[in-house]
LUMDREN-926131 format. One record per atom (N, C-alpha, C): atom name; x, y negated, z negated. Coordinates in nm, 2 decimals, decimal comma. Atoms other than C-alpha are relative to their C-alpha. Example, Ala and Ser with C-alpha at 12.3 -4.5 7.8 and 13.67 -1.06 7.14 Angstrom:
BEGIN
{site "N"; {0,09; 0,12; 0,00}}
{site "CA"; {1,23; 0,45; -0,78}}
{site "C"; {0,09; -0,12; 0,00}}
{site "N"; {-0,09; 0,11; 0,00}}
{site "CA"; {1,37; 0,11; -0,71}}
{site "C"; {-0,08; -0,11; -0,08}}
// end
This chain:
BEGIN
{site "N"; {-0,04; 0,03; 0,13}}
{site "CA"; {-1,45; 0,56; 0,77}}
{site "C"; {-0,08; 0,03; -0,13}}
{site "N"; {0,14; -0,04; 0,17}}
{site "CA"; {-1,74; 0,73; 0,53}}
{site "C"; {0,12; 0,12; 0,01}}
{site "N"; {-0,06; -0,16; 0,04}}
{site "CA"; {-1,53; 1,10; 0,58}}
{site "C"; {0,18; -0,13; -0,07}}
{site "N"; {-0,17; 0,00; 0,06}}
{site "CA"; {-1,15; 0,90; 0,48}}
{site "C"; {-0,05; -0,05; -0,14}}
{site "N"; {0,02; 0,00; 0,11}}
{site "CA"; {-1,36; 0,76; 0,20}}
{site "C"; {0,01; 0,06; -0,12}}
{site "N"; {0,04; -0,20; 0,02}}
{site "CA"; {-1,51; 1,11; 0,14}}
{site "C"; {0,12; 0,04; -0,11}}
{site "N"; {-0,11; -0,06; 0,01}}
{site "CA"; {-1,16; 1,25; 0,13}}
{site "C"; {0,01; -0,04; -0,10}}
{site "N"; {-0,03; 0,02; 0,21}}
{site "CA"; {-1,02; 1,02; -0,13}}
{site "C"; {-0,04; -0,02; -0,16}}
{site "N"; {0,12; -0,04; 0,08}}
{site "CA"; {-1,31; 1,02; -0,34}}
{site "C"; {0,07; 0,14; -0,07}}
{site "N"; {-0,03; -0,14; 0,04}}
{site "CA"; {-1,24; 1,41; -0,36}}
{site "C"; {0,11; 0,00; -0,07}}
{site "N"; {-0,13; -0,02; 0,02}}
{site "CA"; {-0,90; 1,37; -0,39}}
{site "C"; {0,07; -0,01; -0,17}}
{site "N"; {-0,01; 0,02; 0,15}}
{site "CA"; {-0,91; 1,13; -0,70}}
{site "C"; {-0,06; 0,06; -0,10}}
{site "N"; {0,07; -0,09; 0,11}}
{site "CA"; {-1,20; 1,33; -0,90}}
{site "C"; {0,10; 0,13; 0,00}}
{site "N"; {-0,01; -0,14; 0,02}}
{site "CA"; {-1,02; 1,65; -0,85}}
{site "C"; {0,18; 0,01; -0,04}}
{site "N"; {-0,10; 0,02; 0,07}}
{site "CA"; {-0,70; 1,49; -0,98}}
{site "C"; {-0,04; -0,01; -0,18}}
{site "N"; {0,07; 0,06; 0,15}}
{site "CA"; {-0,91; 1,30; -1,29}}
{site "C"; {-0,07; 0,10; -0,03}}
{site "N"; {0,06; -0,10; 0,10}}
{site "CA"; {-1,04; 1,66; -1,36}}
{site "C"; {0,05; 0,07; -0,07}}
{site "N"; {-0,10; -0,02; 0,08}}
{site "CA"; {-0,70; 1,78; -1,40}}
{site "C"; {0,02; 0,03; -0,15}}
{site "N"; {-0,04; 0,02; 0,13}}
{site "CA"; {-0,59; 1,91; -1,75}}
{site "C"; {0,05; -0,06; -0,05}}
{site "N"; {-0,04; 0,14; 0,05}}
{site "CA"; {-0,53; 1,59; -1,95}}
{site "C"; {0,16; 0,04; -0,01}}
{site "N"; {-0,13; -0,05; 0,02}}
{site "CA"; {-0,18; 1,78; -2,04}}
{site "C"; {0,11; -0,08; 0,10}}
{site "N"; {-0,08; 0,01; -0,10}}
{site "CA"; {-0,04; 1,71; -1,68}}
{site "C"; {0,03; -0,15; 0,02}}
{site "N"; {-0,01; 0,17; -0,01}}
{site "CA"; {-0,05; 1,31; -1,74}}
{site "C"; {0,05; -0,03; -0,14}}
{site "N"; {-0,06; 0,07; 0,11}}
{site "CA"; {0,13; 1,07; -1,95}}
{site "C"; {0,06; -0,13; 0,07}}
{site "N"; {-0,02; 0,18; -0,02}}
{site "CA"; {0,19; 0,71; -1,96}}
{site "C"; {-0,06; -0,05; 0,11}}
{site "N"; {0,03; 0,06; -0,10}}
{site "CA"; {-0,02; 0,56; -1,76}}
{site "C"; {0,01; -0,18; 0,01}}
{site "N"; {-0,04; 0,11; -0,06}}
{site "CA"; {0,02; 0,22; -1,59}}
{site "C"; {-0,09; -0,09; 0,07}}
{site "N"; {0,06; 0,09; -0,09}}
{site "CA"; {-0,16; -0,12; -1,37}}
{site "C"; {0,12; -0,03; -0,03}}
{site "N"; {-0,07; 0,17; -0,05}}
{site "CA"; {0,04; -0,35; -1,18}}
{site "C"; {-0,06; -0,05; 0,12}}
{site "N"; {0,06; 0,08; -0,05}}
{site "CA"; {-0,02; -0,59; -0,99}}
{site "C"; {0,16; -0,10; 0,10}}
{site "N"; {-0,09; 0,02; -0,08}}
{site "CA"; {0,19; -0,72; -0,70}}
{site "C"; {-0,02; -0,13; 0,14}}
{site "N"; {0,04; 0,09; -0,04}}
{site "CA"; {0,23; -1,02; -0,46}}
{site "C"; {0,13; -0,06; 0,14}}
{site "N"; {-0,14; 0,05; -0,06}}
{site "CA"; {0,49; -1,16; -0,15}}
{site "C"; {-0,02; -0,04; 0,11}}
{site "N"; {-0,03; 0,03; -0,12}}
{site "CA"; {0,59; -1,18; 0,18}}
{site "C"; {-0,04; 0,12; 0,09}}
{site "N"; {0,05; -0,15; -0,09}}
{site "CA"; {0,48; -0,97; 0,49}}
{site "C"; {0,01; -0,06; 0,14}}
{site "N"; {0,00; 0,04; -0,16}}
{site "CA"; {0,58; -0,98; 0,89}}
{site "C"; {-0,05; 0,15; 0,05}}
{site "N"; {0,07; -0,11; -0,14}}
{site "CA"; {0,40; -0,76; 1,18}}
{site "C"; {0,07; -0,02; 0,06}}
{site "N"; {-0,08; -0,03; -0,08}}
{site "CA"; {0,66; -0,67; 1,37}}
{site "C"; {-0,06; 0,07; 0,12}}
{site "N"; {0,08; -0,08; -0,13}}
{site "CA"; {0,45; -0,43; 1,63}}
{site "C"; {-0,14; 0,01; -0,03}}
{site "N"; {0,16; 0,01; -0,01}}
{site "CA"; {0,11; -0,58; 1,64}}
{site "C"; {-0,04; 0,08; 0,11}}
{site "N"; {0,02; -0,07; -0,17}}
{site "CA"; {-0,06; -0,42; 1,97}}
{site "C"; {-0,15; -0,05; -0,04}}
{site "N"; {0,14; 0,00; 0,01}}
{site "CA"; {-0,38; -0,51; 2,06}}
{site "C"; {-0,07; 0,06; 0,19}}
{site "N"; {-0,04; -0,12; -0,14}}
{site "CA"; {-0,44; -0,26; 2,35}}
{site "C"; {0,11; -0,03; 0,04}}
{site "N"; {-0,13; -0,01; -0,07}}
{site "CA"; {-0,21; -0,36; 2,63}}
{site "C"; {0,08; -0,09; -0,04}}
{site "N"; {-0,09; 0,14; 0,01}}
{site "CA"; {-0,07; -0,70; 2,48}}
{site "C"; {0,03; 0,04; -0,14}}
{site "N"; {-0,05; -0,07; 0,11}}
{site "CA"; {0,13; -0,69; 2,21}}
{site "C"; {0,05; -0,20; -0,09}}
{site "N"; {0,01; 0,15; 0,05}}
{site "CA"; {0,09; -1,08; 2,06}}
{site "C"; {0,10; -0,02; -0,11}}
{site "N"; {-0,05; -0,04; 0,14}}
{site "CA"; {0,34; -1,17; 1,84}}
{site "C"; {-0,07; -0,10; -0,17}}
{site "N"; {0,07; 0,08; 0,12}}
{site "CA"; {0,25; -1,28; 1,45}}
{site "C"; {0,12; -0,06; -0,06}}
{site "N"; {0,01; 0,01; 0,07}}
{site "CA"; {0,34; -1,50; 1,21}}
{site "C"; {0,02; 0,07; -0,12}}
{site "N"; {-0,03; -0,11; 0,19}}
{site "CA"; {0,50; -1,39; 0,87}}
{site "C"; {-0,15; -0,12; -0,09}}
{site "N"; {0,10; 0,03; 0,02}}
{site "CA"; {0,21; -1,37; 0,66}}
{site "C"; {0,02; 0,04; -0,19}}
{site "N"; {0,01; -0,05; 0,13}}
{site "CA"; {0,16; -1,29; 0,30}}
{site "C"; {-0,09; 0,12; -0,06}}
{site "N"; {0,10; -0,14; 0,04}}
{site "CA"; {0,01; -0,98; 0,08}}
{site "C"; {0,00; -0,06; -0,18}}
{site "N"; {0,07; -0,04; 0,10}}
{site "CA"; {-0,12; -0,91; -0,23}}
{site "C"; {-0,06; 0,14; -0,08}}
{site "N"; {0,01; -0,10; -0,04}}
{site "CA"; {-0,20; -0,59; -0,40}}
{site "C"; {-0,06; 0,05; -0,17}}
{site "N"; {0,03; -0,03; 0,12}}
{site "CA"; {-0,29; -0,39; -0,71}}
{site "C"; {0,02; 0,19; -0,01}}
{site "N"; {0,05; -0,16; -0,03}}
{site "CA"; {-0,28; -0,04; -0,84}}
{site "C"; {0,02; 0,08; -0,19}}
{site "N"; {0,02; -0,01; 0,12}}
{site "CA"; {-0,33; 0,20; -1,12}}
{site "C"; {0,07; 0,15; 0,02}}
{site "N"; {-0,09; -0,11; -0,03}}
{site "CA"; {-0,09; 0,51; -1,18}}
{site "C"; {0,00; 0,08; -0,10}}
{site "N"; {0,00; -0,10; 0,12}}
{site "CA"; {0,01; 0,81; -1,45}}
{site "C"; {0,13; 0,06; 0,06}}
{site "N"; {-0,08; -0,10; -0,04}}
{site "CA"; {0,31; 0,99; -1,48}}
{site "C"; {-0,02; 0,13; -0,01}}
{site "N"; {0,04; -0,11; -0,08}}
{site "CA"; {0,32; 1,38; -1,38}}
{site "C"; {0,08; 0,04; -0,14}}
{site "N"; {-0,12; -0,08; 0,11}}
{site "CA"; {0,46; 1,59; -1,69}}
{site "C"; {0,02; 0,10; 0,07}}
{site "N"; {-0,06; -0,11; -0,11}}
{site "CA"; {0,46; 1,86; -1,46}}
{site "C"; {0,10; 0,00; 0,16}}
{site "N"; {-0,07; -0,03; -0,15}}
{site "CA"; {0,68; 1,73; -1,17}}
{site "C"; {0,08; -0,16; -0,13}}
{site "N"; {-0,05; 0,10; 0,04}}
{site "CA"; {0,93; 1,48; -1,43}}
{site "C"; {0,09; -0,09; 0,08}}
{site "N"; {-0,01; 0,14; -0,11}}
{site "CA"; {1,02; 1,14; -1,24}}
{site "C"; {-0,08; -0,03; 0,09}}
{site "N"; {0,04; 0,01; -0,07}}
{site "CA"; {0,74; 1,14; -1,08}}
{site "C"; {-0,08; -0,04; -0,07}}
{site "N"; {0,16; 0,01; 0,03}}
{site "CA"; {0,39; 0,93; -1,10}}
{site "C"; {-0,05; -0,03; 0,14}}
{site "N"; {0,10; -0,07; -0,13}}
{site "CA"; {0,09; 0,98; -0,87}}
{site "C"; {-0,09; -0,16; -0,05}}
{site "N"; {0,00; 0,15; 0,01}}
{site "CA"; {-0,08; 0,62; -0,81}}
{site "C"; {-0,14; 0,00; 0,14}}
{site "N"; {0,11; 0,02; -0,17}}
{site "CA"; {-0,43; 0,49; -0,59}}
{site "C"; {0,03; -0,17; -0,05}}
{site "N"; {-0,04; 0,12; -0,02}}
{site "CA"; {-0,31; 0,18; -0,46}}
{site "C"; {-0,09; -0,13; 0,06}}
{site "N"; {0,09; 0,04; -0,04}}
{site "CA"; {-0,48; -0,12; -0,35}}
{site "C"; {0,10; -0,10; 0,12}}
{site "N"; {-0,13; 0,11; -0,03}}
{site "CA"; {-0,28; -0,39; -0,08}}
{site "C"; {-0,06; -0,05; 0,09}}
{site "N"; {0,06; 0,13; -0,09}}
{site "CA"; {-0,39; -0,70; 0,13}}
{site "C"; {0,11; -0,05; 0,07}}
{site "N"; {-0,12; 0,11; -0,12}}
{site "CA"; {-0,15; -0,86; 0,42}}
{site "C"; {-0,08; -0,07; 0,07}}
{site "N"; {0,04; 0,16; -0,10}}
{site "CA"; {-0,23; -1,16; 0,64}}
{site "C"; {0,10; -0,03; 0,11}}
{site "N"; {-0,07; 0,08; -0,08}}
{site "CA"; {-0,08; -1,26; 0,94}}
{site "C"; {-0,06; -0,09; 0,10}}
{site "N"; {0,11; 0,11; -0,09}}
{site "CA"; {-0,15; -1,57; 1,20}}
{site "C"; {0,06; 0,06; 0,15}}
{site "N"; {-0,05; -0,08; -0,15}}
{site "CA"; {-0,12; -1,41; 1,57}}
{site "C"; {0,04; -0,09; 0,08}}
{site "N"; {0,05; 0,07; -0,12}}
{site "CA"; {-0,08; -1,63; 1,90}}
{site "C"; {-0,16; -0,05; 0,01}}
{site "N"; {0,10; 0,02; -0,12}}
{site "CA"; {-0,32; -1,79; 2,06}}
{site "C"; {-0,17; -0,05; -0,16}}
{site "N"; {0,05; 0,03; 0,13}}
{site "CA"; {-0,51; -1,91; 1,67}}
{site "C"; {-0,09; 0,07; -0,05}}
{site "N"; {0,05; -0,11; 0,04}}
{site "CA"; {-0,60; -1,54; 1,54}}
{site "C"; {0,02; 0,05; -0,09}}
{site "N"; {-0,04; -0,03; 0,17}}
{site "CA"; {-0,56; -1,40; 1,23}}
{site "C"; {0,00; 0,20; -0,01}}
{site "N"; {0,03; -0,13; 0,09}}
{site "CA"; {-0,47; -1,01; 1,11}}
{site "C"; {-0,03; 0,01; -0,09}}
{site "N"; {0,03; 0,00; 0,10}}
{site "CA"; {-0,64; -0,94; 0,78}}
{site "C"; {0,01; 0,19; -0,03}}
{site "N"; {-0,02; -0,11; -0,01}}
{site "CA"; {-0,53; -0,56; 0,69}}
{site "C"; {-0,03; 0,00; -0,11}}
{site "N"; {-0,01; -0,07; 0,07}}
{site "CA"; {-0,65; -0,38; 0,40}}
{site "C"; {0,03; 0,14; -0,02}}
{site "N"; {-0,05; -0,15; 0,02}}
{site "CA"; {-0,52; -0,04; 0,25}}
{site "C"; {-0,12; 0,07; -0,09}}
{site "N"; {-0,03; -0,12; 0,13}}
{site "CA"; {-0,65; 0,24; -0,01}}
{site "C"; {0,09; 0,11; 0,02}}
{site "N"; {-0,09; -0,10; 0,04}}
{site "CA"; {-0,38; 0,48; -0,10}}
{site "C"; {0,01; 0,08; -0,13}}
{site "N"; {-0,02; -0,05; 0,15}}
{site "CA"; {-0,30; 0,74; -0,31}}
{site "C"; {0,15; 0,06; 0,05}}
{site "N"; {-0,18; -0,04; 0,05}}
{site "CA"; {0,10; 0,77; -0,40}}
{site "C"; {0,10; 0,08; -0,03}}
{site "N"; {-0,05; -0,12; 0,09}}
{site "CA"; {0,30; 1,02; -0,51}}
{site "C"; {0,18; -0,10; 0,04}}
{site "N"; {-0,07; 0,06; 0,03}}
{site "CA"; {0,61; 0,80; -0,62}}
{site "C"; {0,17; 0,07; -0,09}}
{site "N"; {-0,07; -0,07; 0,08}}
{site "CA"; {1,00; 0,96; -0,76}}
{site "C"; {0,07; -0,14; -0,02}}
{site "N"; {-0,08; 0,03; 0,10}}
{site "CA"; {1,17; 0,78; -1,05}}
{site "C"; {0,15; 0,03; 0,02}}
{site "N"; {-0,14; -0,02; 0,02}}
{site "CA"; {1,56; 0,77; -1,03}}
{site "C"; {0,04; 0,01; -0,08}}
{site "N"; {-0,05; 0,02; 0,10}}
{site "CA"; {1,67; 0,88; -1,34}}
{site "C"; {0,18; -0,06; -0,06}}
{site "N"; {-0,13; 0,02; 0,07}}
{site "CA"; {1,95; 0,69; -1,44}}
{site "C"; {0,04; -0,12; -0,15}}
{site "N"; {-0,05; 0,06; 0,10}}
{site "CA"; {2,10; 0,53; -1,74}}
{site "C"; {0,05; -0,14; -0,05}}
{site "N"; {0,06; 0,16; -0,02}}
{site "CA"; {2,06; 0,17; -1,69}}
{site "C"; {-0,11; -0,05; -0,02}}
{site "N"; {0,17; 0,01; -0,04}}
{site "CA"; {1,80; -0,06; -1,75}}
{site "C"; {-0,06; -0,03; 0,13}}
{site "N"; {0,08; -0,01; -0,14}}
{site "CA"; {1,74; -0,10; -1,37}}
{site "C"; {-0,06; 0,08; 0,05}}
{site "N"; {0,10; -0,15; -0,04}}
{site "CA"; {1,50; 0,18; -1,24}}
{site "C"; {-0,02; 0,01; 0,15}}
{site "N"; {0,01; 0,01; -0,20}}
{site "CA"; {1,54; 0,25; -0,85}}
{site "C"; {-0,13; 0,11; -0,01}}
{site "N"; {0,13; -0,08; -0,03}}
{site "CA"; {1,18; 0,44; -0,70}}
{site "C"; {0,04; -0,02; 0,15}}
{site "N"; {0,01; 0,08; -0,12}}
{site "CA"; {1,12; 0,49; -0,41}}
{site "C"; {-0,17; 0,17; 0,06}}
{site "N"; {0,09; -0,07; -0,06}}
{site "CA"; {0,77; 0,72; -0,24}}
{site "C"; {-0,10; -0,01; 0,10}}
{site "N"; {0,07; 0,04; -0,16}}
{site "CA"; {0,52; 0,73; 0,01}}
{site "C"; {-0,15; 0,02; 0,01}}
{site "N"; {0,16; -0,02; 0,03}}
{site "CA"; {0,15; 0,72; 0,04}}
{site "C"; {-0,09; 0,00; 0,10}}
{site "N"; {0,11; -0,01; -0,14}}
{site "CA"; {-0,17; 0,81; 0,30}}
{site "C"; {-0,12; -0,04; -0,10}}
{site "N"; {0,14; 0,02; 0,00}}
{site "CA"; {-0,47; 0,66; 0,29}}
{site "C"; {-0,08; -0,06; 0,15}}
{site "N"; {0,10; 0,10; -0,07}}
{site "CA"; {-0,75; 0,39; 0,46}}
{site "C"; {0,08; -0,07; -0,01}}
{site "N"; {-0,06; 0,12; -0,01}}
{site "CA"; {-0,59; 0,12; 0,62}}
{site "C"; {-0,14; -0,10; 0,10}}
{site "N"; {0,15; 0,10; -0,07}}
{site "CA"; {-0,92; -0,14; 0,75}}
{site "C"; {0,07; -0,15; 0,04}}
{site "N"; {-0,05; 0,09; -0,07}}
{site "CA"; {-0,74; -0,36; 1,05}}
{site "C"; {-0,10; -0,10; 0,07}}
{site "N"; {0,14; 0,12; -0,04}}
{site "CA"; {-1,01; -0,71; 1,09}}
{site "C"; {0,09; -0,10; 0,09}}
{site "N"; {-0,09; 0,12; -0,09}}
{site "CA"; {-0,88; -0,95; 1,38}}
{site "C"; {-0,13; -0,15; -0,05}}
{site "N"; {0,10; 0,17; 0,09}}
{site "CA"; {-1,04; -1,32; 1,28}}
{site "C"; {0,02; -0,10; 0,08}}
{site "N"; {-0,03; 0,14; -0,12}}
{site "CA"; {-1,04; -1,65; 1,48}}
{site "C"; {-0,07; 0,02; 0,10}}
{site "N"; {0,02; 0,04; -0,15}}
{site "CA"; {-1,07; -1,66; 1,85}}
{site "C"; {-0,07; 0,17; 0,02}}
{site "N"; {0,02; -0,10; -0,04}}
{site "CA"; {-1,11; -1,27; 1,87}}
{site "C"; {-0,06; 0,07; -0,16}}
{site "N"; {0,09; -0,06; 0,10}}
{site "CA"; {-1,33; -1,07; 1,62}}
{site "C"; {0,03; 0,22; 0,05}}
{site "N"; {0,03; -0,17; 0,04}}
{site "CA"; {-1,36; -0,70; 1,51}}
{site "C"; {0,10; 0,04; -0,10}}
{site "N"; {-0,10; -0,07; 0,06}}
{site "CA"; {-1,23; -0,48; 1,28}}
{site "C"; {-0,02; 0,19; 0,02}}
{site "N"; {-0,04; -0,15; -0,03}}
{site "CA"; {-1,14; -0,07; 1,23}}
{site "C"; {0,03; 0,03; -0,17}}
{site "N"; {-0,10; -0,02; 0,09}}
{site "CA"; {-1,07; 0,17; 1,02}}
{site "C"; {0,04; 0,13; 0,03}}
{site "N"; {-0,05; -0,12; 0,00}}
{site "CA"; {-0,84; 0,46; 0,99}}
{site "C"; {0,13; 0,03; -0,07}}
{site "N"; {-0,11; -0,09; 0,10}}
{site "CA"; {-0,57; 0,66; 0,86}}
{site "C"; {0,12; -0,04; 0,05}}
{site "N"; {-0,15; 0,08; -0,02}}
{site "CA"; {-0,25; 0,51; 0,79}}
{site "C"; {0,05; 0,08; -0,15}}
{site "N"; {-0,05; 0,00; 0,14}}
{site "CA"; {0,05; 0,57; 0,57}}
{site "C"; {0,09; -0,14; -0,04}}
{site "N"; {-0,12; 0,12; 0,01}}
{site "CA"; {0,31; 0,36; 0,38}}
{site "C"; {0,10; 0,10; -0,04}}
{site "N"; {-0,13; 0,00; 0,07}}
{site "CA"; {0,67; 0,39; 0,25}}
{site "C"; {0,06; -0,13; -0,10}}
{site "N"; {-0,06; 0,13; 0,10}}
{site "CA"; {0,79; 0,21; -0,08}}
{site "C"; {0,08; 0,04; -0,04}}
{site "N"; {-0,14; -0,06; 0,11}}
{site "CA"; {1,10; 0,20; -0,25}}
{site "C"; {0,04; -0,20; -0,10}}
{site "N"; {0,00; 0,09; 0,07}}
{site "CA"; {1,20; -0,06; -0,49}}
{site "C"; {0,08; -0,01; -0,16}}
{site "N"; {-0,03; 0,00; 0,06}}
{site "CA"; {1,36; -0,18; -0,83}}
{site "C"; {-0,04; -0,03; -0,13}}
{site "N"; {0,04; 0,04; 0,09}}
{site "CA"; {1,22; -0,22; -1,16}}
{site "C"; {0,07; 0,00; -0,14}}
{site "N"; {-0,10; 0,03; 0,11}}
{site "CA"; {1,36; -0,38; -1,48}}
{site "C"; {-0,11; 0,00; -0,12}}
{site "N"; {0,06; -0,03; 0,12}}
{site "CA"; {1,18; -0,32; -1,83}}
{site "C"; {0,01; -0,16; -0,08}}
{site "N"; {0,04; 0,08; 0,12}}
{site "CA"; {1,11; -0,63; -2,06}}
{site "C"; {0,02; 0,00; -0,07}}
{site "N"; {0,03; -0,06; 0,18}}
{site "CA"; {0,98; -0,44; -2,37}}
{site "C"; {-0,03; 0,13; 0,07}}
{site "N"; {0,10; -0,16; -0,05}}
{site "CA"; {0,80; -0,09; -2,36}}
{site "C"; {-0,08; -0,05; 0,10}}
{site "N"; {0,13; 0,01; -0,05}}
{site "CA"; {0,46; -0,23; -2,24}}
{site "C"; {0,05; -0,05; 0,14}}
{site "N"; {-0,02; 0,03; -0,15}}
{site "CA"; {0,61; -0,40; -1,94}}
{site "C"; {0,18; -0,01; 0,08}}
{site "N"; {-0,11; 0,01; -0,11}}
{site "CA"; {0,86; -0,41; -1,64}}
{site "C"; {-0,02; -0,12; 0,09}}
{site "N"; {0,00; 0,10; -0,13}}
{site "CA"; {0,89; -0,70; -1,37}}
{site "C"; {0,07; 0,11; 0,15}}
{site "N"; {-0,10; -0,13; -0,08}}
{site "CA"; {1,01; -0,49; -1,02}}
{site "C"; {-0,04; -0,06; 0,14}}
{site "N"; {0,01; 0,09; -0,15}}
{site "CA"; {1,07; -0,59; -0,65}}
{site "C"; {0,01; 0,09; 0,07}}
{site "N"; {0,00; -0,10; -0,07}}
{site "CA"; {1,00; -0,37; -0,40}}
{site "C"; {-0,02; 0,00; 0,18}}
{site "N"; {0,00; 0,01; -0,10}}
{site "CA"; {0,97; -0,29; -0,04}}
{site "C"; {-0,08; 0,09; 0,05}}
{site "N"; {0,14; -0,06; -0,04}}
{site "CA"; {0,64; -0,18; 0,13}}
{site "C"; {-0,01; 0,03; 0,13}}
{site "N"; {0,05; -0,04; -0,12}}
{site "CA"; {0,65; 0,01; 0,50}}
{site "C"; {-0,14; 0,03; 0,06}}
{site "N"; {0,17; -0,07; 0,00}}
{site "CA"; {0,27; 0,04; 0,59}}
{site "C"; {-0,03; 0,01; 0,17}}
{site "N"; {-0,02; -0,01; -0,16}}
{site "CA"; {0,21; 0,19; 0,92}}
{site "C"; {-0,16; 0,06; 0,01}}
{site "N"; {0,07; -0,01; -0,04}}
{site "CA"; {-0,14; 0,20; 1,12}}
{site "C"; {-0,11; 0,02; 0,19}}
{site "N"; {-0,02; 0,06; -0,17}}
{site "CA"; {-0,24; 0,27; 1,45}}
{site "C"; {-0,14; 0,08; 0,08}}
{site "N"; {0,15; -0,10; -0,11}}
{site "CA"; {-0,55; 0,37; 1,76}}
{site "C"; {-0,12; -0,04; -0,09}}
{site "N"; {0,09; 0,04; 0,09}}
{site "CA"; {-0,80; 0,18; 1,52}}
{site "C"; {-0,04; -0,10; 0,17}}
{site "N"; {0,06; 0,04; -0,08}}
{site "CA"; {-1,06; 0,03; 1,76}}
{site "C"; {-0,14; -0,15; -0,02}}
{site "N"; {0,02; 0,14; 0,08}}
{site "CA"; {-1,15; -0,36; 1,66}}
{site "C"; {-0,09; -0,08; 0,10}}
{site "N"; {0,11; -0,01; -0,07}}
{site "CA"; {-1,46; -0,47; 1,83}}
{site "C"; {0,05; 0,01; 0,19}}
{site "N"; {-0,04; -0,04; -0,11}}
{site "CA"; {-1,34; -0,49; 2,22}}
{site "C"; {0,11; 0,03; -0,02}}
{site "N"; {-0,11; -0,07; -0,01}}
{site "CA"; {-0,97; -0,39; 2,18}}
{site "C"; {-0,03; 0,14; -0,12}}
{site "N"; {-0,01; -0,17; 0,06}}
{site "CA"; {-0,91; -0,01; 2,17}}
{site "C"; {0,13; 0,02; -0,01}}
{site "N"; {-0,13; -0,04; 0,04}}
{site "CA"; {-0,63; 0,14; 2,05}}
{site "C"; {0,12; -0,16; -0,06}}
{site "N"; {-0,07; 0,09; 0,11}}
{site "CA"; {-0,53; -0,18; 1,75}}
{site "C"; {0,10; 0,09; -0,07}}
{site "N"; {-0,09; -0,04; 0,09}}
{site "CA"; {-0,19; -0,06; 1,63}}
{site "C"; {0,06; -0,15; -0,12}}
{site "N"; {-0,10; 0,15; 0,04}}
{site "CA"; {-0,03; -0,28; 1,33}}
{site "C"; {0,11; 0,09; -0,08}}
{site "N"; {-0,12; -0,12; 0,12}}
{site "CA"; {0,30; -0,16; 1,14}}
{site "C"; {0,03; -0,17; -0,08}}
{site "N"; {-0,02; 0,04; 0,05}}
{site "CA"; {0,39; -0,41; 0,88}}
{site "C"; {0,13; 0,02; -0,12}}
{site "N"; {-0,11; -0,02; 0,16}}
{site "CA"; {0,72; -0,45; 0,63}}
{site "C"; {-0,03; -0,13; -0,10}}
{site "N"; {0,08; 0,06; 0,12}}
{site "CA"; {0,62; -0,59; 0,30}}
{site "C"; {0,07; -0,04; -0,09}}
{site "N"; {-0,07; 0,01; 0,09}}
{site "CA"; {0,83; -0,77; 0,02}}
{site "C"; {-0,05; -0,04; -0,06}}
{site "N"; {0,07; 0,02; 0,07}}
{site "CA"; {0,65; -0,82; -0,31}}
{site "C"; {0,04; 0,02; -0,14}}
{site "N"; {0,00; -0,01; 0,17}}
{site "CA"; {0,74; -0,88; -0,65}}
{site "C"; {-0,11; 0,01; -0,13}}
{site "N"; {0,08; -0,02; 0,10}}
{site "CA"; {0,53; -0,77; -0,97}}
{site "C"; {-0,02; 0,03; -0,15}}
{site "N"; {-0,05; 0,00; 0,13}}
{site "CA"; {0,48; -0,68; -1,30}}
{site "C"; {-0,10; 0,14; -0,05}}
{site "N"; {0,04; -0,13; 0,06}}
{site "CA"; {0,38; -0,31; -1,48}}
{site "C"; {-0,06; 0,02; -0,09}}
{site "N"; {0,01; -0,01; 0,07}}
{site "CA"; {0,19; -0,28; -1,72}}
{site "C"; {-0,02; 0,13; -0,11}}
{site "N"; {0,12; -0,19; 0,02}}
{site "CA"; {0,15; 0,06; -1,93}}
{site "C"; {-0,06; -0,04; -0,13}}
{site "N"; {0,18; 0,03; 0,12}}
{site "CA"; {-0,15; 0,12; -2,16}}
{site "C"; {0,05; 0,10; -0,04}}
// end
């Protein structure tokens, strides 16, 4: 876990130390919605997981050197209950690179990917947690309300495997997440 957090801190510090002219149009976003976990593995078992929820936030900026791209730091939490009275809590901190499709109408489309640390935690009758390297793919649509505020809806596929949580080796978590949120330009 420490090596992943150190790597993320170095990447963010390097980006922050870069010349200020490469950044433009900073923003913050908050979001929440529905989550499903179709492929939870606990060692050799694959329990069914009920639908759950997600919440998250991100801060980012547009890149002048790459028109139509933004880069952001993203915190995301999702939860689902699985058979036997347990629950899966997943928290992630990722860096994302997002492409915004240049369109001439109010609805803006975007898509991209991220890489970072995912912490899967088992609760209920089974206990344990572990942090591993994970990735995500994001796609969505954004509708500007005014110059400073936009509403958005997005889909996020997140994947993290090979965690060792408590007595379980090889915990794997794949989640599908639908979220809505608000984006505020700073």
